mmCIF file as gemmi writes it, N, C-alpha and C atoms, coordinates in Angstrom:
data_model
loop_
_atom_site.group_PDB
_atom_site.id
_atom_site.type_symbol
_atom_site.label_atom_id
_atom_site.label_alt_id
_atom_site.label_comp_id
_atom_site.label_asym_id
_atom_site.label_entity_id
_atom_site.label_seq_id
_atom_site.pdbx_PDB_ins_code
_atom_site.Cartn_x
_atom_site.Cartn_y
_atom_site.Cartn_z
_atom_site.occupancy
_atom_site.B_iso_or_equiv
_atom_site.pdbx_formal_charge
_atom_site.auth_seq_id
_atom_site.auth_asym_id
_atom_site.pdbx_PDB_model_num
ATOM 1 N N . UNK Axp A 1 ? 5.267 34.427 0.249 1 0 ? 1 A 1
ATOM 2 C CA . UNK Axp A 1 ? 4.983 32.764 0.989 1 0 ? 1 A 1
ATOM 3 C C . UNK Axp A 1 ? 4.933 31.911 0.023 1 0 ? 1 A 1
ATOM 4 N N . UNK Axp A 2 ? 5.067 30.63 0.691 1 0 ? 2 A 1
ATOM 5 C CA . UNK Axp A 2 ? 4.905 29.689 0.091 1 0 ? 2 A 1
ATOM 6 C C . UNK Axp A 2 ? 3.451 29.037 -0.702 1 0 ? 2 A 1
ATOM 7 N N . UNK Axp A 3 ? 2.95 28.438 -1.63 1 0 ? 3 A 1
ATOM 8 C CA . UNK Axp A 3 ? 2.083 27.833 -1.906 1 0 ? 3 A 1
ATOM 9 C C . UNK Axp A 3 ? 1.327 26.86 -1.369 1 0 ? 3 A 1
ATOM 10 N N . UNK Axp A 4 ? 0.13 26.976 -0.48 1 0 ? 4 A 1
ATOM 11 C CA . UNK Axp A 4 ? -0.008 25.63 0.268 1 0 ? 4 A 1
ATOM 12 C C . UNK Axp A 4 ? -0.25 24.352 -0.659 1 0 ? 4 A 1
ATOM 13 N N . UNK Axp A 5 ? -0.677 23.671 -0.162 1 0 ? 5 A 1
ATOM 14 C CA . UNK Axp A 5 ? -0.566 21.949 -1.045 1 0 ? 5 A 1
ATOM 15 C C . UNK Axp A 5 ? -1.953 21.856 -2.269 1 0 ? 5 A 1
ATOM 16 N N . UNK Axp A 6 ? -3.114 22.713 -1.502 1 0 ? 6 A 1
ATOM 17 C CA . UNK Axp A 6 ? -4.517 22.61 -1.842 1 0 ? 6 A 1
ATOM 18 C C . UNK Axp A 6 ? -4.786 23.313 -2.631 1 0 ? 6 A 1
ATOM 19 N N . UNK Axp A 7 ? -3.785 24.314 -2.364 1 0 ? 7 A 1
ATOM 20 C CA . UNK Axp A 7 ? -3.715 25.492 -4.216 1 0 ? 7 A 1
ATOM 21 C C . UNK Axp A 7 ? -2.965 24.958 -4.626 1 0 ? 7 A 1
ATOM 22 N N . UNK Axp A 8 ? -1.981 23.97 -4.527 1 0 ? 8 A 1
ATOM 23 C CA . UNK Axp A 8 ? -1.382 23.673 -5.542 1 0 ? 8 A 1
ATOM 24 C C . UNK Axp A 8 ? -1.689 22.659 -6.631 1 0 ? 8 A 1
ATOM 25 N N . UNK Axp A 9 ? -2.522 21.832 -5.885 1 0 ? 9 A 1
ATOM 26 C CA . UNK Axp A 9 ? -3.453 20.823 -6.302 1 0 ? 9 A 1
ATOM 27 C C . UNK Axp A 9 ? -4.131 21.588 -7.2 1 0 ? 9 A 1
ATOM 28 N N . UNK Axp A 10 ? -4.788 22.671 -6.818 1 0 ? 10 A 1
ATOM 29 C CA . UNK Axp A 10 ? -5.991 22.499 -7.849 1 0 ? 10 A 1
ATOM 30 C C . UNK Axp A 10 ? -5.16 23.698 -9.407 1 0 ? 10 A 1
ATOM 31 N N . UNK Axp A 11 ? -4.191 24.458 -8.981 1 0 ? 11 A 1
ATOM 32 C CA . UNK Axp A 11 ? -3.506 24.945 -10.247 1 0 ? 11 A 1
ATOM 33 C C . UNK Axp A 11 ? -3.391 23.395 -11.016 1 0 ? 11 A 1
ATOM 34 N N . UNK Axp A 12 ? -2.343 22.644 -10.277 1 0 ? 12 A 1
ATOM 35 C CA . UNK Axp A 12 ? -2.395 21.208 -10.814 1 0 ? 12 A 1
ATOM 36 C C . UNK Axp A 12 ? -3.965 20.608 -12.448 1 0 ? 12 A 1
ATOM 37 N N . UNK Axp A 13 ? -5.052 20.759 -10.958 1 0 ? 13 A 1
ATOM 38 C CA . UNK Axp A 13 ? -6.142 20.296 -12.147 1 0 ? 13 A 1
ATOM 39 C C . UNK Axp A 13 ? -6.791 20.581 -12.848 1 0 ? 13 A 1
ATOM 40 N N . UNK Axp A 14 ? -6.486 22.402 -12.751 1 0 ? 14 A 1
ATOM 41 C CA . UNK Axp A 14 ? -6.837 23.431 -13.87 1 0 ? 14 A 1
ATOM 42 C C . UNK Axp A 14 ? -5.533 23.359 -15.363 1 0 ? 14 A 1
ATOM 43 N N . UNK Axp A 15 ? -4.155 23.49 -14.304 1 0 ? 15 A 1
ATOM 44 C CA . UNK Axp A 15 ? -3.505 23.383 -16.382 1 0 ? 15 A 1
ATOM 45 C C . UNK Axp A 15 ? -3.91 21.605 -16.355 1 0 ? 15 A 1
ATOM 46 N N . UNK Axp A 16 ? -4.27 20.442 -15.613 1 0 ? 16 A 1
ATOM 47 C CA . UNK Axp A 16 ? -4.639 19.259 -16.182 1 0 ? 16 A 1
ATOM 48 C C . UNK Axp A 16 ? -3.455 18.824 -17.338 1 0 ? 16 A 1
ATOM 49 N N . UNK Axp A 17 ? -2.451 18.97 -16.978 1 0 ? 17 A 1
ATOM 50 C CA . UNK Axp A 17 ? -1.151 18.839 -17.921 1 0 ? 17 A 1
ATOM 51 C C . UNK Axp A 17 ? -1.304 17.348 -18.806 1 0 ? 17 A 1
ATOM 52 N N . UNK Axp A 18 ? -1.681 15.968 -18.109 1 0 ? 18 A 1
ATOM 53 C CA . UNK Axp A 18 ? -1.947 15.247 -18.197 1 0 ? 18 A 1
ATOM 54 C C . UNK Axp A 18 ? -3.269 14.345 -19.264 1 0 ? 18 A 1
ATOM 55 N N . UNK Axp A 19 ? -4.202 15.258 -18.241 1 0 ? 19 A 1
ATOM 56 C CA . UNK Axp A 19 ? -5.675 14.22 -19.392 1 0 ? 19 A 1
ATOM 57 C C . UNK Axp A 19 ? -6.736 14.295 -18.337 1 0 ? 19 A 1
ATOM 58 N N . UNK Axp A 20 ? -5.897 14.091 -17.151 1 0 ? 20 A 1
ATOM 59 C CA . UNK Axp A 20 ? -7.001 13.271 -16.066 1 0 ? 20 A 1
ATOM 60 C C . UNK Axp A 20 ? -7.496 13.923 -15.589 1 0 ? 20 A 1
ATOM 61 N N . UNK Axp A 21 ? -8.273 14.801 -15.488 1 0 ? 21 A 1
ATOM 62 C CA . UNK Axp A 21 ? -9.235 15.99 -14.812 1 0 ? 21 A 1
ATOM 63 C C . UNK Axp A 21 ? -10.941 15.561 -15.736 1 0 ? 21 A 1
ATOM 64 N N . UNK Axp A 22 ? -10.365 16.644 -17.195 1 0 ? 22 A 1
ATOM 65 C CA . UNK Axp A 22 ? -10.905 16.395 -18.767 1 0 ? 22 A 1
ATOM 66 C C . UNK Axp A 22 ? -11.192 14.707 -18.525 1 0 ? 22 A 1
ATOM 67 N N . UNK Axp A 23 ? -10.586 13.574 -18.374 1 0 ? 23 A 1
ATOM 68 C CA . UNK Axp A 23 ? -11.57 12.809 -18.165 1 0 ? 23 A 1
ATOM 69 C C . UNK Axp A 23 ? -12.043 11.86 -17.308 1 0 ? 23 A 1
ATOM 70 N N . UNK Axp A 24 ? -12.521 12.799 -16.389 1 0 ? 24 A 1
ATOM 71 C CA . UNK Axp A 24 ? -12.826 12.712 -14.98 1 0 ? 24 A 1
ATOM 72 C C . UNK Axp A 24 ? -12.319 12.075 -14.317 1 0 ? 24 A 1
ATOM 73 N N . UNK Axp A 25 ? -11.379 12.257 -14.069 1 0 ? 25 A 1
ATOM 74 C CA . UNK Axp A 25 ? -9.961 12.17 -12.27 1 0 ? 25 A 1
ATOM 75 C C . UNK Axp A 25 ? -10.81 12.838 -10.982 1 0 ? 25 A 1
ATOM 76 N N . UNK Axp A 26 ? -11.313 12.379 -10.243 1 0 ? 26 A 1
ATOM 77 C CA . UNK Axp A 26 ? -11.237 13.605 -9.179 1 0 ? 26 A 1
ATOM 78 C C . UNK Axp A 26 ? -10.868 14.771 -8.95 1 0 ? 26 A 1
ATOM 79 N N . UNK Axp A 27 ? -10.785 16.351 -9.036 1 0 ? 27 A 1
ATOM 80 C CA . UNK Axp A 27 ? -9.565 16.675 -8.903 1 0 ? 27 A 1
ATOM 81 C C . UNK Axp A 27 ? -9.086 17.224 -7.743 1 0 ? 27 A 1
ATOM 82 N N . UNK Axp A 28 ? -7.99 16.2 -6.837 1 0 ? 28 A 1
ATOM 83 C CA . UNK Axp A 28 ? -7.304 15.8 -6.072 1 0 ? 28 A 1
ATOM 84 C C . UNK Axp A 28 ? -6.561 14.914 -6.771 1 0 ? 28 A 1
ATOM 85 N N . UNK Axp A 29 ? -6.413 14.557 -8.28 1 0 ? 29 A 1
ATOM 86 C CA . UNK Axp A 29 ? -5.255 13.643 -9.162 1 0 ? 29 A 1
ATOM 87 C C . UNK Axp A 29 ? -4.389 14.436 -8.884 1 0 ? 29 A 1
ATOM 88 N N . UNK Axp A 30 ? -3.908 14.852 -9.23 1 0 ? 30 A 1
ATOM 89 C CA . UNK Axp A 30 ? -2.276 15.433 -8.958 1 0 ? 30 A 1
ATOM 90 C C . UNK Axp A 30 ? -1.993 15.473 -7.855 1 0 ? 30 A 1
ATOM 91 N N . UNK Axp A 31 ? -3.164 15.442 -6.84 1 0 ? 31 A 1
ATOM 92 C CA . UNK Axp A 31 ? -1.561 15.789 -6.174 1 0 ? 31 A 1
ATOM 93 C C . UNK Axp A 31 ? -0.578 15.113 -4.945 1 0 ? 31 A 1
ATOM 94 N N . UNK Axp A 32 ? 0.256 14.371 -5.583 1 0 ? 32 A 1
ATOM 95 C CA . UNK Axp A 32 ? 1.816 13.348 -5.399 1 0 ? 32 A 1
ATOM 96 C C . UNK Axp A 32 ? 1.862 14.319 -6.194 1 0 ? 32 A 1
ATOM 97 N N . UNK Axp A 33 ? 1.783 14.306 -7.406 1 0 ? 33 A 1
ATOM 98 C CA . UNK Axp A 33 ? 2.786 15.122 -8.523 1 0 ? 33 A 1
ATOM 99 C C . UNK Axp A 33 ? 2.75 16.941 -7.498 1 0 ? 33 A 1
ATOM 100 N N . UNK Axp A 34 ? 1.873 16.869 -7.196 1 0 ? 34 A 1
ATOM 101 C CA . UNK Axp A 34 ? 1.641 18.379 -5.799 1 0 ? 34 A 1
ATOM 102 C C . UNK Axp A 34 ? 2.575 18.547 -4.718 1 0 ? 34 A 1
ATOM 103 N N . UNK Axp A 35 ? 2.687 17.378 -4.299 1 0 ? 35 A 1
ATOM 104 C CA . UNK Axp A 35 ? 3.621 16.796 -2.907 1 0 ? 35 A 1
ATOM 105 C C . UNK Axp A 35 ? 5.484 16.595 -3.921 1 0 ? 35 A 1
ATOM 106 N N . UNK Axp A 36 ? 5.375 16.733 -4.869 1 0 ? 36 A 1
ATOM 107 C CA . UNK Axp A 36 ? 6.809 16.681 -5.348 1 0 ? 36 A 1
ATOM 108 C C . UNK Axp A 36 ? 7.33 17.656 -5.614 1 0 ? 36 A 1
ATOM 109 N N . UNK Axp A 37 ? 5.933 18.211 -6.066 1 0 ? 37 A 1
ATOM 110 C CA . UNK Axp A 37 ? 6.923 19.807 -6.539 1 0 ? 37 A 1
ATOM 111 C C . UNK Axp A 37 ? 6.636 20.396 -5.335 1 0 ? 37 A 1
ATOM 112 N N . UNK Axp A 38 ? 6.668 20.371 -4.014 1 0 ? 38 A 1
ATOM 113 C CA . UNK Axp A 38 ? 6.796 21.236 -2.955 1 0 ? 38 A 1
ATOM 114 C C . UNK Axp A 38 ? 7.562 20.226 -2.284 1 0 ? 38 A 1
ATOM 115 N N . UNK Axp A 39 ? 8.375 19.202 -3.125 1 0 ? 39 A 1
ATOM 116 C CA . UNK Axp A 39 ? 10.026 19.116 -1.978 1 0 ? 39 A 1
ATOM 117 C C . UNK Axp A 39 ? 10.942 19.465 -3.205 1 0 ? 39 A 1
ATOM 118 N N . UNK Axp A 40 ? 10.981 20.206 -3.843 1 0 ? 40 A 1
ATOM 119 C CA . UNK Axp A 40 ? 11.686 20.717 -4.416 1 0 ? 40 A 1
ATOM 120 C C . UNK Axp A 40 ? 12.223 22.777 -3.795 1 0 ? 40 A 1
ATOM 121 N N . UNK Axp A 41 ? 13.168 22.43 -3.574 1 0 ? 41 A 1
ATOM 122 C CA . UNK Axp A 41 ? 13.798 23.641 -3.235 1 0 ? 41 A 1
ATOM 123 C C . UNK Axp A 41 ? 14.571 24.811 -3.546 1 0 ? 41 A 1
ATOM 124 N N . UNK Axp A 42 ? 14.339 26.419 -3.695 1 0 ? 42 A 1
ATOM 125 C CA . UNK Axp A 42 ? 14.749 27.308 -3.752 1 0 ? 42 A 1
ATOM 126 C C . UNK Axp A 42 ? 13.134 27.368 -5.538 1 0 ? 42 A 1
ATOM 127 N N . UNK Axp A 43 ? 12.792 28.302 -6.324 1 0 ? 43 A 1
ATOM 128 C CA . UNK Axp A 43 ? 12.429 28.569 -7.116 1 0 ? 43 A 1
ATOM 129 C C . UNK Axp A 43 ? 12.384 27.436 -8.214 1 0 ? 43 A 1
ATOM 130 N N . UNK Axp A 44 ? 10.842 26.859 -8.32 1 0 ? 44 A 1
ATOM 131 C CA . UNK Axp A 44 ? 11.004 26.254 -8.902 1 0 ? 44 A 1
ATOM 132 C C . UNK Axp A 44 ? 10.903 26.258 -10.298 1 0 ? 44 A 1
ATOM 133 N N . UNK Axp A 45 ? 11.895 25.621 -11.064 1 0 ? 45 A 1
ATOM 134 C CA . UNK Axp A 45 ? 11.89 26.213 -12.105 1 0 ? 45 A 1
ATOM 135 C C . UNK Axp A 45 ? 11.551 24.851 -13.857 1 0 ? 45 A 1
ATOM 136 N N . UNK Axp A 46 ? 10.779 25.14 -14.834 1 0 ? 46 A 1
ATOM 137 C CA . UNK Axp A 46 ? 9.888 24.957 -15.495 1 0 ? 46 A 1
ATOM 138 C C . UNK Axp A 46 ? 10.42 23.529 -16.335 1 0 ? 46 A 1
ATOM 139 N N . UNK Axp A 47 ? 11.377 22.81 -16.252 1 0 ? 47 A 1
ATOM 140 C CA . UNK Axp A 47 ? 12.633 21.554 -16.009 1 0 ? 47 A 1
ATOM 141 C C . UNK Axp A 47 ? 11.9 21.033 -14.725 1 0 ? 47 A 1
ATOM 142 N N . UNK Axp A 48 ? 12.019 21.159 -13.751 1 0 ? 48 A 1
ATOM 143 C CA . UNK Axp A 48 ? 11.934 21.008 -12.332 1 0 ? 48 A 1
ATOM 144 C C . UNK Axp A 48 ? 10.357 20.003 -12.928 1 0 ? 48 A 1
ATOM 145 N N . UNK Axp A 49 ? 9.658 21.189 -13.295 1 0 ? 49 A 1
ATOM 146 C CA . UNK Axp A 49 ? 8.159 20.777 -13.375 1 0 ? 49 A 1
ATOM 147 C C . UNK Axp A 49 ? 7.689 19.999 -14.027 1 0 ? 49 A 1
ATOM 148 N N . UNK Axp A 50 ? 8.666 20.051 -15.309 1 0 ? 50 A 1
ATOM 149 C CA . UNK Axp A 50 ? 8.305 19.304 -16.765 1 0 ? 50 A 1
ATOM 150 C C . UNK Axp A 50 ? 8.66 18.189 -16.096 1 0 ? 50 A 1
ATOM 151 N N . UNK Axp A 51 ? 10.271 17.467 -15.815 1 0 ? 51 A 1
ATOM 152 C CA . UNK Axp A 51 ? 11.165 16.573 -14.946 1 0 ? 51 A 1
ATOM 153 C C . UNK Axp A 51 ? 9.725 15.827 -13.964 1 0 ? 51 A 1
ATOM 154 N N . UNK Axp A 52 ? 9.203 16.607 -13.393 1 0 ? 52 A 1
ATOM 155 C CA . UNK Axp A 52 ? 8.14 15.689 -11.588 1 0 ? 52 A 1
ATOM 156 C C . UNK Axp A 52 ? 6.894 14.958 -12.944 1 0 ? 52 A 1
ATOM 157 N N . UNK Axp A 53 ? 6.68 15.497 -13.446 1 0 ? 53 A 1
ATOM 158 C CA . UNK Axp A 53 ? 5.512 14.41 -14.569 1 0 ? 53 A 1
ATOM 159 C C . UNK Axp A 53 ? 5.796 13.761 -15.524 1 0 ? 53 A 1
ATOM 160 N N . UNK Axp A 54 ? 7.216 14.118 -16.532 1 0 ? 54 A 1
ATOM 161 C CA . UNK Axp A 54 ? 7.736 12.625 -17.256 1 0 ? 54 A 1
ATOM 162 C C . UNK Axp A 54 ? 8.431 11.905 -16.402 1 0 ? 54 A 1
ATOM 163 N N . UNK Axp A 55 ? 8.197 11.53 -15.042 1 0 ? 55 A 1
ATOM 164 C CA . UNK Axp A 55 ? 8.843 10.53 -13.351 1 0 ? 55 A 1
ATOM 165 C C . UNK Axp A 55 ? 7.459 9.926 -13.554 1 0 ? 55 A 1
ATOM 166 N N . UNK Axp A 56 ? 6.393 10.823 -13.733 1 0 ? 56 A 1
ATOM 167 C CA . UNK Axp A 56 ? 5.354 9.94 -12.707 1 0 ? 56 A 1
ATOM 168 C C . UNK Axp A 56 ? 4.168 9.074 -14.033 1 0 ? 56 A 1
ATOM 169 N N . UNK Axp A 57 ? 4.573 10.031 -14.909 1 0 ? 57 A 1
ATOM 170 C CA . UNK Axp A 57 ? 4.231 9.125 -15.684 1 0 ? 57 A 1
ATOM 171 C C . UNK Axp A 57 ? 4.317 8.504 -16.816 1 0 ? 57 A 1
ATOM 172 N N . UNK Axp A 58 ? 5.445 8.516 -16.498 1 0 ? 58 A 1
ATOM 173 C CA . UNK Axp A 58 ? 6.78 7.255 -17.393 1 0 ? 58 A 1
ATOM 174 C C . UNK Axp A 58 ? 6.472 8.284 -19.151 1 0 ? 58 A 1
ATOM 175 N N . UNK Axp A 59 ? 7.008 9.197 -18.641 1 0 ? 59 A 1
ATOM 176 C CA . UNK Axp A 59 ? 6.691 9.87 -20.444 1 0 ? 59 A 1
ATOM 177 C C . UNK Axp A 59 ? 6.953 11.72 -20.6 1 0 ? 59 A 1
ATOM 178 N N . UNK Axp A 60 ? 7.868 11.517 -21.595 1 0 ? 60 A 1
ATOM 179 C CA . UNK Axp A 60 ? 9.232 12.802 -20.841 1 0 ? 60 A 1
ATOM 180 C C . UNK Axp A 60 ? 8.076 14.426 -21.428 1 0 ? 60 A 1
ATOM 181 N N . UNK Axp A 61 ? 6.925 13.686 -22.186 1 0 ? 61 A 1
ATOM 182 C CA . UNK Axp A 61 ? 6.519 15.347 -23.076 1 0 ? 61 A 1
ATOM 183 C C . UNK Axp A 61 ? 5.329 14.808 -21.321 1 0 ? 61 A 1
ATOM 184 N N . UNK Axp A 62 ? 5.194 14.589 -21.033 1 0 ? 62 A 1
ATOM 185 C CA . UNK Axp A 62 ? 3.73 14.548 -20.041 1 0 ? 62 A 1
ATOM 186 C C . UNK Axp A 62 ? 3.455 15.914 -19.804 1 0 ? 62 A 1
ATOM 187 N N . UNK Axp A 63 ? 4.322 16.491 -19.269 1 0 ? 63 A 1
ATOM 188 C CA . UNK Axp A 63 ? 3.478 18.185 -19.051 1 0 ? 63 A 1
ATOM 189 C C . UNK Axp A 63 ? 4.227 19.159 -19.863 1 0 ? 63 A 1
ATOM 190 N N . UNK Axp A 64 ? 4.161 20.023 -21.025 1 0 ? 64 A 1
ATOM 191 C CA . UNK Axp A 64 ? 4.589 20.685 -22.444 1 0 ? 64 A 1
ATOM 192 C C . UNK Axp A 64 ? 4.455 21.274 -20.92 1 0 ? 64 A 1
ATOM 193 N N . UNK Axp A 65 ? 6.076 22.047 -21.695 1 0 ? 65 A 1
ATOM 194 C CA . UNK Axp A 65 ? 6.687 23.39 -21.618 1 0 ? 65 A 1
ATOM 195 C C . UNK Axp A 65 ? 6.177 24.969 -20.953 1 0 ? 65 A 1
ATOM 196 N N . UNK Axp A 66 ? 4.858 24.759 -22.073 1 0 ? 66 A 1
ATOM 197 C CA . UNK Axp A 66 ? 4.022 26.277 -21.679 1 0 ? 66 A 1
ATOM 198 C C . UNK Axp A 66 ? 2.844 26.27 -20.742 1 0 ? 66 A 1
ATOM 199 N N . UNK Axp A 67 ? 2.28 24.236 -20.419 1 0 ? 67 A 1
ATOM 200 C CA . UNK Axp A 67 ? 2.03 23.88 -19.247 1 0 ? 67 A 1
ATOM 201 C C . UNK Axp A 67 ? 2.436 24.32 -17.921 1 0 ? 67 A 1
ATOM 202 N N . UNK Axp A 68 ? 3.693 24.071 -18.063 1 0 ? 68 A 1
ATOM 203 C CA . UNK Axp A 68 ? 4.88 23.95 -16.869 1 0 ? 68 A 1
ATOM 204 C C . UNK Axp A 68 ? 4.577 25.686 -16.869 1 0 ? 68 A 1
ATOM 205 N N . UNK Axp A 69 ? 5.161 26.75 -17.657 1 0 ? 69 A 1
ATOM 206 C CA . UNK Axp A 69 ? 5.074 28.027 -17.435 1 0 ? 69 A 1
ATOM 207 C C . UNK Axp A 69 ? 4.089 28.755 -16.808 1 0 ? 69 A 1
ATOM 208 N N . UNK Axp A 70 ? 2.288 27.641 -17.144 1 0 ? 70 A 1
ATOM 209 C CA . UNK Axp A 70 ? 1.371 28.633 -16.451 1 0 ? 70 A 1
ATOM 210 C C . UNK Axp A 70 ? 1.085 28.311 -15.803 1 0 ? 70 A 1
ATOM 211 N N . UNK Axp A 71 ? 1.977 27.218 -14.565 1 0 ? 71 A 1
ATOM 212 C CA . UNK Axp A 71 ? 1.68 26.421 -13.527 1 0 ? 71 A 1
ATOM 213 C C . UNK Axp A 71 ? 2.722 27.326 -12.386 1 0 ? 71 A 1
ATOM 214 N N . UNK Axp A 72 ? 3.929 27.332 -13.239 1 0 ? 72 A 1
ATOM 215 C CA . UNK Axp A 72 ? 4.84 28.347 -12.448 1 0 ? 72 A 1
ATOM 216 C C . UNK Axp A 72 ? 4.713 30.37 -11.953 1 0 ? 72 A 1
ATOM 217 N N . UNK Axp A 73 ? 3.954 30.105 -13.563 1 0 ? 73 A 1
ATOM 218 C CA . UNK Axp A 73 ? 3.379 32.091 -12.717 1 0 ? 73 A 1
ATOM 219 C C . UNK Axp A 73 ? 2.205 31.972 -11.879 1 0 ? 73 A 1
ATOM 220 N N . UNK Axp A 74 ? 1.168 30.825 -12.382 1 0 ? 74 A 1
ATOM 221 C CA . UNK Axp A 74 ? -0.088 30.281 -10.931 1 0 ? 74 A 1
ATOM 222 C C . UNK Axp A 74 ? 1.095 30.713 -9.708 1 0 ? 74 A 1
ATOM 223 N N . UNK Axp A 75 ? 1.742 30.048 -9.393 1 0 ? 75 A 1
ATOM 224 C CA . UNK Axp A 75 ? 2.229 29.595 -8.374 1 0 ? 75 A 1
ATOM 225 C C . UNK Axp A 75 ? 3.106 31.105 -7.363 1 0 ? 75 A 1
ATOM 226 N N . UNK Axp A 76 ? 3.15 31.219 -8.674 1 0 ? 76 A 1
ATOM 227 C CA . UNK Axp A 76 ? 3.859 33.311 -7.695 1 0 ? 76 A 1
ATOM 228 C C . UNK Axp A 76 ? 2.655 33.421 -7.487 1 0 ? 76 A 1
ATOM 229 N N . UNK Axp A 77 ? 1.729 33.719 -8.371 1 0 ? 77 A 1
ATOM 230 C CA . UNK Axp A 77 ? 0.744 33.936 -8.083 1 0 ? 77 A 1
ATOM 231 C C . UNK Axp A 77 ? -0.59 34.232 -7.531 1 0 ? 77 A 1
ATOM 232 N N . UNK Axp A 78 ? -0.265 32.597 -6.961 1 0 ? 78 A 1
ATOM 233 C CA . UNK Axp A 78 ? -1.168 32.297 -5.931 1 0 ? 78 A 1
ATOM 234 C C . UNK Axp A 78 ? -1.022 32.029 -4.38 1 0 ? 78 A 1
ATOM 235 N N . UNK Axp A 79 ? 0.893 32.324 -4.671 1 0 ? 79 A 1
ATOM 236 C CA . UNK Axp A 79 ? 1.315 31.637 -3.178 1 0 ? 79 A 1
ATOM 237 C C . UNK Axp A 79 ? 1.584 32.834 -2.009 1 0 ? 79 A 1
């Protein structure tokens, strides 16, 4: 079963790859990135996740690979 948008937003907030939630942003701050990830086809890869954040924040290292790996694992568990 594919992961829901709300579940993915929750995962991204927990991962908080850019530190926005820790800085006081609302829990749905990563909704745009969640939408971009949900638009991907097939099995989502670490490179695709890091790419979404690199484009969104104009910074190649915005989402470290270790964080992307955790996101992918959580998507599989919660999906």
